PDBQT receptor file of N, H, CA, C and O in Angstrom, charges set to zero:
ATOM      1  N   MET A   1     119.994  17.825  -1.625  1.00  0.00    +0.000 N 
ATOM      2  CA  MET A   1     120.014  18.980  -0.760  1.00  0.00    +0.000 C 
ATOM      3  C   MET A   1     120.303  20.240  -1.570  1.00  0.00    +0.000 C 
ATOM      4  O   MET A   1     121.222  20.261  -2.389  1.00  0.00    +0.000 OA
ATOM      5  N   ILE A   2     119.542  21.253  -1.344  1.00  0.00    +0.000 N 
ATOM      6  H   ILE A   2     118.796  21.236  -0.678  1.00  0.00    +0.000 HD
ATOM      7  CA  ILE A   2     119.785  22.550  -1.979  1.00  0.00    +0.000 C 
ATOM      8  C   ILE A   2     120.552  23.412  -0.974  1.00  0.00    +0.000 C 
ATOM      9  O   ILE A   2     120.063  23.661   0.128  1.00  0.00    +0.000 OA
ATOM     10  N   PRO A   3     121.744  23.866  -1.346  1.00  0.00    +0.000 N 
ATOM     11  CA  PRO A   3     122.542  24.680  -0.424  1.00  0.00    +0.000 C 
ATOM     12  C   PRO A   3     121.810  25.960  -0.020  1.00  0.00    +0.000 C 
ATOM     13  O   PRO A   3     121.115  26.585  -0.820  1.00  0.00    +0.000 OA
ATOM     14  N   LYS A   4     121.992  26.325   1.246  1.00  0.00    +0.000 N 
ATOM     15  H   LYS A   4     122.557  25.817   1.896  1.00  0.00    +0.000 HD
ATOM     16  CA  LYS A   4     121.369  27.540   1.781  1.00  0.00    +0.000 C 
ATOM     17  C   LYS A   4     122.373  28.666   1.983  1.00  0.00    +0.000 C 
ATOM     18  O   LYS A   4     121.991  29.826   2.135  1.00  0.00    +0.000 OA
ATOM     19  N   THR A   5     123.670  28.320   1.984  1.00  0.00    +0.000 N 
ATOM     20  H   THR A   5     123.981  27.378   1.861  1.00  0.00    +0.000 HD
ATOM     21  CA  THR A   5     124.716  29.315   2.225  1.00  0.00    +0.000 C 
ATOM     22  C   THR A   5     125.807  29.180   1.165  1.00  0.00    +0.000 C 
ATOM     23  O   THR A   5     125.888  28.182   0.450  1.00  0.00    +0.000 OA
ATOM     24  N   TYR A   6     126.632  30.204   1.088  1.00  0.00    +0.000 N 
ATOM     25  H   TYR A   6     126.566  31.015   1.668  1.00  0.00    +0.000 HD
ATOM     26  CA  TYR A   6     127.773  30.170   0.170  1.00  0.00    +0.000 C 
ATOM     27  C   TYR A   6     128.675  28.981   0.483  1.00  0.00    +0.000 C 
ATOM     28  O   TYR A   6     129.108  28.269  -0.423  1.00  0.00    +0.000 OA
ATOM     29  N   GLU A   7     128.956  28.770   1.766  1.00  0.00    +0.000 N 
ATOM     30  H   GLU A   7     128.604  29.349   2.502  1.00  0.00    +0.000 HD
ATOM     31  CA  GLU A   7     129.857  27.694   2.166  1.00  0.00    +0.000 C 
ATOM     32  C   GLU A   7     129.310  26.328   1.740  1.00  0.00    +0.000 C 
ATOM     33  O   GLU A   7     130.055  25.494   1.226  1.00  0.00    +0.000 OA
ATOM     34  N   GLU A   8     128.012  26.101   1.953  1.00  0.00    +0.000 N 
ATOM     35  H   GLU A   8     127.407  26.779   2.370  1.00  0.00    +0.000 HD
ATOM     36  CA  GLU A   8     127.388  24.845   1.529  1.00  0.00    +0.000 C 
ATOM     37  C   GLU A   8     127.461  24.691   0.014  1.00  0.00    +0.000 C 
ATOM     38  O   GLU A   8     127.789  23.617  -0.490  1.00  0.00    +0.000 OA
ATOM     39  N   TRP A   9     127.155  25.762  -0.709  1.00  0.00    +0.000 N 
ATOM     40  H   TRP A   9     126.888  26.635  -0.299  1.00  0.00    +0.000 HD
ATOM     41  CA  TRP A   9     127.185  25.735  -2.173  1.00  0.00    +0.000 C 
ATOM     42  C   TRP A   9     128.607  25.461  -2.668  1.00  0.00    +0.000 C 
ATOM     43  O   TRP A   9     128.809  24.625  -3.548  1.00  0.00    +0.000 OA
ATOM     44  N   PHE A  10     129.590  26.166  -2.101  1.00  0.00    +0.000 N 
ATOM     45  H   PHE A  10     129.426  26.846  -1.386  1.00  0.00    +0.000 HD
ATOM     46  CA  PHE A  10     130.981  26.014  -2.522  1.00  0.00    +0.000 C 
ATOM     47  C   PHE A  10     131.449  24.576  -2.323  1.00  0.00    +0.000 C 
ATOM     48  O   PHE A  10     132.084  23.998  -3.205  1.00  0.00    +0.000 OA
ATOM     49  N   THR A  11     131.138  24.005  -1.173  1.00  0.00    +0.000 N 
ATOM     50  H   THR A  11     130.622  24.474  -0.456  1.00  0.00    +0.000 HD
ATOM     51  CA  THR A  11     131.506  22.613  -0.896  1.00  0.00    +0.000 C 
ATOM     52  C   THR A  11     130.814  21.663  -1.868  1.00  0.00    +0.000 C 
ATOM     53  O   THR A  11     131.434  20.735  -2.388  1.00  0.00    +0.000 OA
ATOM     54  N   CYS A  12     129.539  21.899  -2.107  1.00  0.00    +0.000 N 
ATOM     55  H   CYS A  12     129.036  22.653  -1.684  1.00  0.00    +0.000 HD
ATOM     56  CA  CYS A  12     128.765  21.064  -3.026  1.00  0.00    +0.000 C 
ATOM     57  C   CYS A  12     129.373  21.093  -4.431  1.00  0.00    +0.000 C 
ATOM     58  O   CYS A  12     129.550  20.049  -5.058  1.00  0.00    +0.000 OA
ATOM     59  N   ILE A  13     129.687  22.277  -4.912  1.00  0.00    +0.000 N 
ATOM     60  H   ILE A  13     129.543  23.125  -4.403  1.00  0.00    +0.000 HD
ATOM     61  CA  ILE A  13     130.206  22.430  -6.273  1.00  0.00    +0.000 C 
ATOM     62  C   ILE A  13     131.629  21.882  -6.395  1.00  0.00    +0.000 C 
ATOM     63  O   ILE A  13     131.925  21.107  -7.305  1.00  0.00    +0.000 OA
ATOM     64  N   THR A  14     132.499  22.284  -5.481  1.00  0.00    +0.000 N 
ATOM     65  H   THR A  14     132.258  22.914  -4.742  1.00  0.00    +0.000 HD
ATOM     66  CA  THR A  14     133.918  21.948  -5.640  1.00  0.00    +0.000 C 
ATOM     67  C   THR A  14     134.280  20.559  -5.120  1.00  0.00    +0.000 C 
ATOM     68  O   THR A  14     135.103  19.872  -5.725  1.00  0.00    +0.000 OA
ATOM     69  N   LYS A  15     133.684  20.141  -4.023  1.00  0.00    +0.000 N 
ATOM     70  H   LYS A  15     133.014  20.699  -3.533  1.00  0.00    +0.000 HD
ATOM     71  CA  LYS A  15     134.047  18.846  -3.416  1.00  0.00    +0.000 C 
ATOM     72  C   LYS A  15     133.129  17.725  -3.921  1.00  0.00    +0.000 C 
ATOM     73  O   LYS A  15     133.594  16.727  -4.472  1.00  0.00    +0.000 OA
ATOM     74  N   ASP A  16     131.825  17.909  -3.724  1.00  0.00    +0.000 N 
ATOM     75  H   ASP A  16     131.447  18.720  -3.276  1.00  0.00    +0.000 HD
ATOM     76  CA  ASP A  16     130.866  16.855  -4.064  1.00  0.00    +0.000 C 
ATOM     77  C   ASP A  16     130.765  16.633  -5.575  1.00  0.00    +0.000 C 
ATOM     78  O   ASP A  16     130.704  15.496  -6.043  1.00  0.00    +0.000 OA
ATOM     79  N   CYS A  17     130.749  17.739  -6.332  1.00  0.00    +0.000 N 
ATOM     80  H   CYS A  17     130.799  18.662  -5.952  1.00  0.00    +0.000 HD
ATOM     81  CA  CYS A  17     130.596  17.637  -7.792  1.00  0.00    +0.000 C 
ATOM     82  C   CYS A  17     131.931  17.665  -8.532  1.00  0.00    +0.000 C 
ATOM     83  O   CYS A  17     131.998  17.301  -9.706  1.00  0.00    +0.000 OA
ATOM     84  N   GLY A  18     132.990  18.093  -7.854  1.00  0.00    +0.000 N 
ATOM     85  H   GLY A  18     132.936  18.389  -6.900  1.00  0.00    +0.000 HD
ATOM     86  CA  GLY A  18     134.312  18.119  -8.471  1.00  0.00    +0.000 C 
ATOM     87  C   GLY A  18     134.475  19.147  -9.574  1.00  0.00    +0.000 C 
ATOM     88  O   GLY A  18     135.270  18.953 -10.493  1.00  0.00    +0.000 OA
ATOM     89  N   ILE A  19     133.724  20.246  -9.490  1.00  0.00    +0.000 N 
ATOM     90  H   ILE A  19     133.078  20.403  -8.743  1.00  0.00    +0.000 HD
ATOM     91  CA  ILE A  19     133.800  21.294 -10.511  1.00  0.00    +0.000 C 
ATOM     92  C   ILE A  19     134.865  22.301 -10.116  1.00  0.00    +0.000 C 
ATOM     93  O   ILE A  19     134.873  22.803  -8.992  1.00  0.00    +0.000 OA
ATOM     94  N   ASP A  20     135.761  22.593 -11.048  1.00  0.00    +0.000 N 
ATOM     95  H   ASP A  20     135.754  22.185 -11.961  1.00  0.00    +0.000 HD
ATOM     96  CA  ASP A  20     136.795  23.600 -10.852  1.00  0.00    +0.000 C 
ATOM     97  C   ASP A  20     136.201  24.959 -11.209  1.00  0.00    +0.000 C 
ATOM     98  O   ASP A  20     135.839  25.202 -12.360  1.00  0.00    +0.000 OA
ATOM     99  N   LEU A  21     136.105  25.829 -10.230  1.00  0.00    +0.000 N 
ATOM    100  H   LEU A  21     136.399  25.631  -9.295  1.00  0.00    +0.000 HD
ATOM    101  CA  LEU A  21     135.507  27.141 -10.455  1.00  0.00    +0.000 C 
ATOM    102  C   LEU A  21     136.523  28.097 -11.086  1.00  0.00    +0.000 C 
ATOM    103  O   LEU A  21     137.035  29.011 -10.440  1.00  0.00    +0.000 OA
ATOM    104  N   THR A  22     136.791  27.856 -12.352  1.00  0.00    +0.000 N 
ATOM    105  H   THR A  22     136.375  27.113 -12.877  1.00  0.00    +0.000 HD
ATOM    106  CA  THR A  22     137.712  28.719 -13.084  1.00  0.00    +0.000 C 
ATOM    107  C   THR A  22     137.016  30.036 -13.413  1.00  0.00    +0.000 C 
ATOM    108  O   THR A  22     135.790  30.135 -13.361  1.00  0.00    +0.000 OA
ATOM    109  N   GLU A  23     137.807  31.033 -13.747  1.00  0.00    +0.000 N 
ATOM    110  H   GLU A  23     138.803  30.952 -13.789  1.00  0.00    +0.000 HD
ATOM    111  CA  GLU A  23     137.246  32.327 -14.125  1.00  0.00    +0.000 C 
ATOM    112  C   GLU A  23     136.301  32.180 -15.318  1.00  0.00    +0.000 C 
ATOM    113  O   GLU A  23     135.226  32.778 -15.345  1.00  0.00    +0.000 OA
ATOM    114  N   ASN A  24     136.710  31.384 -16.296  1.00  0.00    +0.000 N 
ATOM    115  H   ASN A  24     137.584  30.898 -16.274  1.00  0.00    +0.000 HD
ATOM    116  CA  ASN A  24     135.907  31.171 -17.492  1.00  0.00    +0.000 C 
ATOM    117  C   ASN A  24     134.568  30.497 -17.154  1.00  0.00    +0.000 C 
ATOM    118  O   ASN A  24     133.519  30.917 -17.640  1.00  0.00    +0.000 OA
ATOM    119  N   PHE A  25     134.612  29.451 -16.321  1.00  0.00    +0.000 N 
ATOM    120  H   PHE A  25     135.465  29.109 -15.926  1.00  0.00    +0.000 HD
ATOM    121  CA  PHE A  25     133.392  28.748 -15.929  1.00  0.00    +0.000 C 
ATOM    122  C   PHE A  25     132.437  29.690 -15.204  1.00  0.00    +0.000 C 
ATOM    123  O   PHE A  25     131.250  29.757 -15.524  1.00  0.00    +0.000 OA
ATOM    124  N   ILE A  26     132.968  30.416 -14.225  1.00  0.00    +0.000 N 
ATOM    125  H   ILE A  26     133.932  30.362 -13.965  1.00  0.00    +0.000 HD
ATOM    126  CA  ILE A  26     132.136  31.333 -13.439  1.00  0.00    +0.000 C 
ATOM    127  C   ILE A  26     131.513  32.394 -14.333  1.00  0.00    +0.000 C 
ATOM    128  O   ILE A  26     130.315  32.658 -14.232  1.00  0.00    +0.000 OA
ATOM    129  N   THR A  27     132.301  33.002 -15.202  1.00  0.00    +0.000 N 
ATOM    130  H   THR A  27     133.274  32.788 -15.285  1.00  0.00    +0.000 HD
ATOM    131  CA  THR A  27     131.806  34.055 -16.086  1.00  0.00    +0.000 C 
ATOM    132  C   THR A  27     130.686  33.554 -16.975  1.00  0.00    +0.000 C 
ATOM    133  O   THR A  27     129.665  34.225 -17.122  1.00  0.00    +0.000 OA
ATOM    134  N   LYS A  28     130.863  32.387 -17.569  1.00  0.00    +0.000 N 
ATOM    135  H   LYS A  28     131.692  31.841 -17.449  1.00  0.00    +0.000 HD
ATOM    136  CA  LYS A  28     129.841  31.833 -18.456  1.00  0.00    +0.000 C 
ATOM    137  C   LYS A  28     128.562  31.485 -17.703  1.00  0.00    +0.000 C 
ATOM    138  O   LYS A  28     127.464  31.749 -18.193  1.00  0.00    +0.000 OA
ATOM    139  N   ARG A  29     128.697  30.893 -16.512  1.00  0.00    +0.000 N 
ATOM    140  H   ARG A  29     129.589  30.679 -16.114  1.00  0.00    +0.000 HD
ATOM    141  CA  ARG A  29     127.511  30.520 -15.738  1.00  0.00    +0.000 C 
ATOM    142  C   ARG A  29     126.735  31.753 -15.285  1.00  0.00    +0.000 C 
ATOM    143  O   ARG A  29     125.504  31.751 -15.302  1.00  0.00    +0.000 OA
ATOM    144  N   ILE A  30     127.444  32.802 -14.883  1.00  0.00    +0.000 N 
ATOM    145  H   ILE A  30     128.444  32.803 -14.869  1.00  0.00    +0.000 HD
ATOM    146  CA  ILE A  30     126.765  34.040 -14.482  1.00  0.00    +0.000 C 
ATOM    147  C   ILE A  30     125.995  34.599 -15.670  1.00  0.00    +0.000 C 
ATOM    148  O   ILE A  30     124.837  34.991 -15.524  1.00  0.00    +0.000 OA
ATOM    149  N   GLN A  31     126.620  34.641 -16.841  1.00  0.00    +0.000 N 
ATOM    150  H   GLN A  31     127.561  34.323 -16.959  1.00  0.00    +0.000 HD
ATOM    151  CA  GLN A  31     125.949  35.160 -18.039  1.00  0.00    +0.000 C 
ATOM    152  C   GLN A  31     124.674  34.380 -18.337  1.00  0.00    +0.000 C 
ATOM    153  O   GLN A  31     123.635  34.973 -18.628  1.00  0.00    +0.000 OA
ATOM    154  N   VAL A  32     124.749  33.074 -18.265  1.00  0.00    +0.000 N 
ATOM    155  H   VAL A  32     125.593  32.593 -18.028  1.00  0.00    +0.000 HD
ATOM    156  CA  VAL A  32     123.581  32.231 -18.554  1.00  0.00    +0.000 C 
ATOM    157  C   VAL A  32     122.493  32.441 -17.504  1.00  0.00    +0.000 C 
ATOM    158  O   VAL A  32     121.332  32.657 -17.851  1.00  0.00    +0.000 OA
ATOM    159  N   LEU A  33     122.855  32.379 -16.240  1.00  0.00    +0.000 N 
ATOM    160  H   LEU A  33     123.799  32.204 -15.959  1.00  0.00    +0.000 HD
ATOM    161  CA  LEU A  33     121.853  32.455 -15.180  1.00  0.00    +0.000 C 
ATOM    162  C   LEU A  33     121.230  33.837 -15.032  1.00  0.00    +0.000 C 
ATOM    163  O   LEU A  33     120.100  33.960 -14.559  1.00  0.00    +0.000 OA
ATOM    164  N   GLU A  34     121.957  34.878 -15.432  1.00  0.00    +0.000 N 
ATOM    165  H   GLU A  34     122.875  34.779 -15.816  1.00  0.00    +0.000 HD
ATOM    166  CA  GLU A  34     121.394  36.233 -15.382  1.00  0.00    +0.000 C 
ATOM    167  C   GLU A  34     120.454  36.532 -16.540  1.00  0.00    +0.000 C 
ATOM    168  O   GLU A  34     119.679  37.486 -16.478  1.00  0.00    +0.000 OA
ATOM    169  N   ASP A  35     120.514  35.733 -17.589  1.00  0.00    +0.000 N 
ATOM    170  H   ASP A  35     121.144  34.957 -17.639  1.00  0.00    +0.000 HD
ATOM    171  CA  ASP A  35     119.676  35.936 -18.770  1.00  0.00    +0.000 C 
ATOM    172  C   ASP A  35     118.348  35.200 -18.576  1.00  0.00    +0.000 C 
ATOM    173  O   ASP A  35     118.265  33.991 -18.788  1.00  0.00    +0.000 OA
ATOM    174  N   ASN A  36     117.315  35.938 -18.171  1.00  0.00    +0.000 N 
ATOM    175  H   ASN A  36     117.383  36.921 -17.999  1.00  0.00    +0.000 HD
ATOM    176  CA  ASN A  36     116.012  35.341 -17.881  1.00  0.00    +0.000 C 
ATOM    177  C   ASN A  36     115.372  34.667 -19.084  1.00  0.00    +0.000 C 
ATOM    178  O   ASN A  36     114.401  33.925 -18.931  1.00  0.00    +0.000 OA
ATOM    179  N   THR A  37     115.900  34.912 -20.282  1.00  0.00    +0.000 N 
ATOM    180  H   THR A  37     116.688  35.514 -20.407  1.00  0.00    +0.000 HD
ATOM    181  CA  THR A  37     115.339  34.294 -21.487  1.00  0.00    +0.000 C 
ATOM    182  C   THR A  37     116.131  33.069 -21.935  1.00  0.00    +0.000 C 
ATOM    183  O   THR A  37     115.712  32.361 -22.851  1.00  0.00    +0.000 OA
ATOM    184  N   HIS A  38     117.267  32.816 -21.299  1.00  0.00    +0.000 N 
ATOM    185  H   HIS A  38     117.607  33.391 -20.555  1.00  0.00    +0.000 HD
ATOM    186  CA  HIS A  38     118.102  31.664 -21.668  1.00  0.00    +0.000 C 
ATOM    187  C   HIS A  38     117.437  30.386 -21.162  1.00  0.00    +0.000 C 
ATOM    188  O   HIS A  38     116.982  30.330 -20.019  1.00  0.00    +0.000 OA
ATOM    189  N   ILE A  39     117.384  29.379 -21.996  1.00  0.00    +0.000 N 
ATOM    190  H   ILE A  39     117.754  29.424 -22.923  1.00  0.00    +0.000 HD
ATOM    191  CA  ILE A  39     116.706  28.125 -21.648  1.00  0.00    +0.000 C 
ATOM    192  C   ILE A  39     117.265  27.506 -20.373  1.00  0.00    +0.000 C 
ATOM    193  O   ILE A  39     116.507  26.956 -19.574  1.00  0.00    +0.000 OA
ATOM    194  N   GLU A  40     118.568  27.584 -20.170  1.00  0.00    +0.000 N 
ATOM    195  H   GLU A  40     119.184  28.031 -20.819  1.00  0.00    +0.000 HD
ATOM    196  CA  GLU A  40     119.159  27.013 -18.954  1.00  0.00    +0.000 C 
ATOM    197  C   GLU A  40     118.722  27.770 -17.706  1.00  0.00    +0.000 C 
ATOM    198  O   GLU A  40     118.480  27.156 -16.666  1.00  0.00    +0.000 OA
ATOM    199  N   ALA A  41     118.619  29.086 -17.793  1.00  0.00    +0.000 N 
ATOM    200  H   ALA A  41     118.816  29.585 -18.637  1.00  0.00    +0.000 HD
ATOM    201  CA  ALA A  41     118.158  29.885 -16.654  1.00  0.00    +0.000 C 
ATOM    202  C   ALA A  41     116.695  29.576 -16.344  1.00  0.00    +0.000 C 
ATOM    203  O   ALA A  41     116.306  29.477 -15.181  1.00  0.00    +0.000 OA
ATOM    204  N   ILE A  42     115.897  29.426 -17.388  1.00  0.00    +0.000 N 
ATOM    205  H   ILE A  42     116.213  29.506 -18.333  1.00  0.00    +0.000 HD
ATOM    206  CA  ILE A  42     114.479  29.093 -17.219  1.00  0.00    +0.000 C 
ATOM    207  C   ILE A  42     114.338  27.721 -16.561  1.00  0.00    +0.000 C 
ATOM    208  O   ILE A  42     113.570  27.556 -15.614  1.00  0.00    +0.000 OA
ATOM    209  N   GLN A  43     115.082  26.745 -17.066  1.00  0.00    +0.000 N 
ATOM    210  H   GLN A  43     115.706  26.879 -17.836  1.00  0.00    +0.000 HD
ATOM    211  CA  GLN A  43     115.018  25.392 -16.509  1.00  0.00    +0.000 C 
ATOM    212  C   GLN A  43     115.532  25.353 -15.068  1.00  0.00    +0.000 C 
ATOM    213  O   GLN A  43     114.972  24.658 -14.220  1.00  0.00    +0.000 OA
ATOM    214  N   PHE A  44     116.585  26.095 -14.803  1.00  0.00    +0.000 N 
ATOM    215  H   PHE A  44     117.040  26.660 -15.491  1.00  0.00    +0.000 HD
ATOM    216  CA  PHE A  44     117.144  26.157 -13.451  1.00  0.00    +0.000 C 
ATOM    217  C   PHE A  44     116.094  26.678 -12.475  1.00  0.00    +0.000 C 
ATOM    218  O   PHE A  44     115.898  26.109 -11.401  1.00  0.00    +0.000 OA
ATOM    219  N   SER A  45     115.415  27.770 -12.857  1.00  0.00    +0.000 N 
ATOM    220  H   SER A  45     115.574  28.232 -13.729  1.00  0.00    +0.000 HD
ATOM    221  CA  SER A  45     114.383  28.356 -12.001  1.00  0.00    +0.000 C 
ATOM    222  C   SER A  45     113.212  27.404 -11.799  1.00  0.00    +0.000 C 
ATOM    223  O   SER A  45     112.648  27.336 -10.707  1.00  0.00    +0.000 OA
ATOM    224  N   LYS A  46     112.846  26.675 -12.835  1.00  0.00    +0.000 N 
ATOM    225  H   LYS A  46     113.304  26.730 -13.722  1.00  0.00    +0.000 HD
ATOM    226  CA  LYS A  46     111.753  25.703 -12.708  1.00  0.00    +0.000 C 
ATOM    227  C   LYS A  46     112.124  24.579 -11.743  1.00  0.00    +0.000 C 
ATOM    228  O   LYS A  46     111.289  24.132 -10.957  1.00  0.00    +0.000 OA
ATOM    229  N   LEU A  47     113.368  24.127 -11.801  1.00  0.00    +0.000 N 
ATOM    230  H   LEU A  47     114.046  24.490 -12.439  1.00  0.00    +0.000 HD
ATOM    231  CA  LEU A  47     113.815  23.024 -10.949  1.00  0.00    +0.000 C 
ATOM    232  C   LEU A  47     114.061  23.449  -9.499  1.00  0.00    +0.000 C 
ATOM    233  O   LEU A  47     113.662  22.749  -8.568  1.00  0.00    +0.000 OA
ATOM    234  N   TYR A  48     114.716  24.589  -9.312  1.00  0.00    +0.000 N 
ATOM    235  H   TYR A  48     115.040  25.158 -10.068  1.00  0.00    +0.000 HD
ATOM    236  CA  TYR A  48     115.187  24.976  -7.988  1.00  0.00    +0.000 C 
ATOM    237  C   TYR A  48     114.553  26.251  -7.440  1.00  0.00    +0.000 C 
ATOM    238  O   TYR A  48     114.741  26.576  -6.268  1.00  0.00    +0.000 OA
ATOM    239  N   GLY A  49     113.816  26.966  -8.261  1.00  0.00    +0.000 N 
ATOM    240  H   GLY A  49     113.664  26.702  -9.213  1.00  0.00    +0.000 HD
ATOM    241  CA  GLY A  49     113.197  28.221  -7.833  1.00  0.00    +0.000 C 
ATOM    242  C   GLY A  49     114.061  29.418  -8.189  1.00  0.00    +0.000 C 
ATOM    243  O   GLY A  49     115.285  29.325  -8.285  1.00  0.00    +0.000 OA
ATOM    244  N   ASP A  50     113.394  30.531  -8.379  1.00  0.00    +0.000 N 
ATOM    245  H   ASP A  50     112.400  30.606  -8.301  1.00  0.00    +0.000 HD
ATOM    246  CA  ASP A  50     114.110  31.739  -8.781  1.00  0.00    +0.000 C 
ATOM    247  C   ASP A  50     114.994  32.276  -7.656  1.00  0.00    +0.000 C 
ATOM    248  O   ASP A  50     116.062  32.831  -7.915  1.00  0.00    +0.000 OA
ATOM    249  N   THR A  51     114.557  32.115  -6.425  1.00  0.00    +0.000 N 
ATOM    250  H   THR A  51     113.689  31.664  -6.214  1.00  0.00    +0.000 HD
ATOM    251  CA  THR A  51     115.374  32.574  -5.294  1.00  0.00    +0.000 C 
ATOM    252  C   THR A  51     116.717  31.861  -5.285  1.00  0.00    +0.000 C 
ATOM    253  O   THR A  51     117.754  32.489  -5.072  1.00  0.00    +0.000 OA
ATOM    254  N   HIS A  52     116.703  30.553  -5.514  1.00  0.00    +0.000 N 
ATOM    255  H   HIS A  52     115.860  30.043  -5.686  1.00  0.00    +0.000 HD
ATOM    256  CA  HIS A  52     117.964  29.813  -5.532  1.00  0.00    +0.000 C 
ATOM    257  C   HIS A  52     118.831  30.227  -6.723  1.00  0.00    +0.000 C 
ATOM    258  O   HIS A  52     120.052  30.324  -6.596  1.00  0.00    +0.000 OA
ATOM    259  N   ARG A  53     118.208  30.472  -7.875  1.00  0.00    +0.000 N 
ATOM    260  H   ARG A  53     117.216  30.394  -7.978  1.00  0.00    +0.000 HD
ATOM    261  CA  ARG A  53     118.970  30.947  -9.047  1.00  0.00    +0.000 C 
ATOM    262  C   ARG A  53     119.689  32.247  -8.706  1.00  0.00    +0.000 C 
ATOM    263  O   ARG A  53     120.864  32.413  -9.032  1.00  0.00    +0.000 OA
ATOM    264  N   LEU A  54     118.992  33.161  -8.057  1.00  0.00    +0.000 N 
ATOM    265  H   LEU A  54     118.038  33.026  -7.792  1.00  0.00    +0.000 HD
ATOM    266  CA  LEU A  54     119.601  34.440  -7.672  1.00  0.00    +0.000 C 
ATOM    267  C   LEU A  54     120.705  34.228  -6.632  1.00  0.00    +0.000 C 
ATOM    268  O   LEU A  54     121.730  34.909  -6.662  1.00  0.00    +0.000 OA
ATOM    269  N   ASN A  55     120.492  33.286  -5.719  1.00  0.00    +0.000 N 
ATOM    270  H   ASN A  55     119.659  32.733  -5.695  1.00  0.00    +0.000 HD
ATOM    271  CA  ASN A  55     121.542  32.962  -4.740  1.00  0.00    +0.000 C 
ATOM    272  C   ASN A  55     122.782  32.433  -5.447  1.00  0.00    +0.000 C 
ATOM    273  O   ASN A  55     123.899  32.841  -5.129  1.00  0.00    +0.000 OA
ATOM    274  N   VAL A  56     122.595  31.530  -6.400  1.00  0.00    +0.000 N 
ATOM    275  H   VAL A  56     121.687  31.199  -6.659  1.00  0.00    +0.000 HD
ATOM    276  CA  VAL A  56     123.732  30.955  -7.116  1.00  0.00    +0.000 C 
ATOM    277  C   VAL A  56     124.496  32.034  -7.881  1.00  0.00    +0.000 C 
ATOM    278  O   VAL A  56     125.726  32.020  -7.909  1.00  0.00    +0.000 OA
ATOM    279  N   ILE A  57     123.777  32.963  -8.496  1.00  0.00    +0.000 N 
ATOM    280  H   ILE A  57     122.777  32.974  -8.473  1.00  0.00    +0.000 HD
ATOM    281  CA  ILE A  57     124.442  34.081  -9.188  1.00  0.00    +0.000 C 
ATOM    282  C   ILE A  57     125.302  34.851  -8.185  1.00  0.00    +0.000 C 
ATOM    283  O   ILE A  57     126.461  35.161  -8.461  1.00  0.00    +0.000 OA
ATOM    284  N   SER A  58     124.733  35.152  -7.034  1.00  0.00    +0.000 N 
ATOM    285  H   SER A  58     123.791  34.900  -6.810  1.00  0.00    +0.000 HD
ATOM    286  CA  SER A  58     125.469  35.882  -5.997  1.00  0.00    +0.000 C 
ATOM    287  C   SER A  58     126.682  35.096  -5.526  1.00  0.00    +0.000 C 
ATOM    288  O   SER A  58     127.758  35.667  -5.349  1.00  0.00    +0.000 OA
ATOM    289  N   TRP A  59     126.522  33.786  -5.321  1.00  0.00    +0.000 N 
ATOM    290  H   TRP A  59     125.648  33.322  -5.465  1.00  0.00    +0.000 HD
ATOM    291  CA  TRP A  59     127.625  32.955  -4.860  1.00  0.00    +0.000 C 
ATOM    292  C   TRP A  59     128.699  32.821  -5.931  1.00  0.00    +0.000 C 
ATOM    293  O   TRP A  59     129.887  32.776  -5.611  1.00  0.00    +0.000 OA
ATOM    294  N   MET A  60     128.301  32.756  -7.188  1.00  0.00    +0.000 N 
ATOM    295  H   MET A  60     127.336  32.792  -7.448  1.00  0.00    +0.000 HD
ATOM    296  CA  MET A  60     129.285  32.717  -8.279  1.00  0.00    +0.000 C 
ATOM    297  C   MET A  60     130.113  34.010  -8.275  1.00  0.00    +0.000 C 
ATOM    298  O   MET A  60     131.332  33.979  -8.445  1.00  0.00    +0.000 OA
ATOM    299  N   LYS A  61     129.442  35.124  -8.079  1.00  0.00    +0.000 N 
ATOM    300  H   LYS A  61     128.452  35.148  -7.941  1.00  0.00    +0.000 HD
ATOM    301  CA  LYS A  61     130.154  36.401  -8.036  1.00  0.00    +0.000 C 
ATOM    302  C   LYS A  61     131.094  36.454  -6.839  1.00  0.00    +0.000 C 
ATOM    303  O   LYS A  61     132.204  36.976  -6.939  1.00  0.00    +0.000 OA
ATOM    304  N   GLN A  62     130.654  35.919  -5.715  1.00  0.00    +0.000 N 
ATOM    305  H   GLN A  62     129.751  35.496  -5.634  1.00  0.00    +0.000 HD
ATOM    306  CA  GLN A  62     131.491  35.867  -4.530  1.00  0.00    +0.000 C 
ATOM    307  C   GLN A  62     132.715  34.988  -4.773  1.00  0.00    +0.000 C 
ATOM    308  O   GLN A  62     133.826  35.352  -4.387  1.00  0.00    +0.000 OA
ATOM    309  N   ALA A  63     132.520  33.840  -5.407  1.00  0.00    +0.000 N 
ATOM    310  H   ALA A  63     131.617  33.544  -5.721  1.00  0.00    +0.000 HD
ATOM    311  CA  ALA A  63     133.624  32.947  -5.718  1.00  0.00    +0.000 C 
ATOM    312  C   ALA A  63     134.601  33.618  -6.689  1.00  0.00    +0.000 C 
ATOM    313  O   ALA A  63     135.815  33.435  -6.587  1.00  0.00    +0.000 OA
ATOM    314  N   HIS A  64     134.063  34.387  -7.620  1.00  0.00    +0.000 N 
ATOM    315  H   HIS A  64     133.077  34.536  -7.702  1.00  0.00    +0.000 HD
ATOM    316  CA  HIS A  64     134.917  35.093  -8.586  1.00  0.00    +0.000 C 
ATOM    317  C   HIS A  64     135.793  36.106  -7.878  1.00  0.00    +0.000 C 
ATOM    318  O   HIS A  64     136.977  36.229  -8.190  1.00  0.00    +0.000 OA
ATOM    319  N   LEU A  65     135.228  36.832  -6.929  1.00  0.00    +0.000 N 
ATOM    320  H   LEU A  65     134.266  36.732  -6.675  1.00  0.00    +0.000 HD
ATOM    321  CA  LEU A  65     135.996  37.832  -6.187  1.00  0.00    +0.000 C 
ATOM    322  C   LEU A  65     137.053  37.177  -5.300  1.00  0.00    +0.000 C 
ATOM    323  O   LEU A  65     138.109  37.758  -5.051  1.00  0.00    +0.000 OA
ATOM    324  N   ALA A  66     136.762  35.964  -4.825  1.00  0.00    +0.000 N 
ATOM    325  H   ALA A  66     135.905  35.492  -5.027  1.00  0.00    +0.000 HD
ATOM    326  CA  ALA A  66     137.681  35.273  -3.923  1.00  0.00    +0.000 C 
ATOM    327  C   ALA A  66     138.871  34.664  -4.657  1.00  0.00    +0.000 C 
ATOM    328  O   ALA A  66     139.832  34.229  -4.021  1.00  0.00    +0.000 OA
ATOM    329  N   ARG A  67     138.820  34.627  -5.968  1.00  0.00    +0.000 N 
ATOM    330  H   ARG A  67     138.040  34.980  -6.484  1.00  0.00    +0.000 HD
ATOM    331  CA  ARG A  67     139.897  34.015  -6.751  1.00  0.00    +0.000 C 
ATOM    332  C   ARG A  67     141.171  34.793  -6.634  1.00  0.00    +0.000 C 
ATOM    333  O   ARG A  67     142.181  34.417  -7.230  1.00  0.00    +0.000 OA
TER     334      ARG A  67
């Protein structure tokens, strides 16, 4: 399932995947996903679509602000 909302994404990342959204993790992931030339960003867009990549960037920023 590809999350459609922040709440779905947050639950997926923190509960289902067990990822701790630390400041360091969030910062690094935003940097990678915002870099359209980074191999991980390219692969992410190929797998899930560019719209979802942009959503994840937005949700990461939202999670960072909520810390």
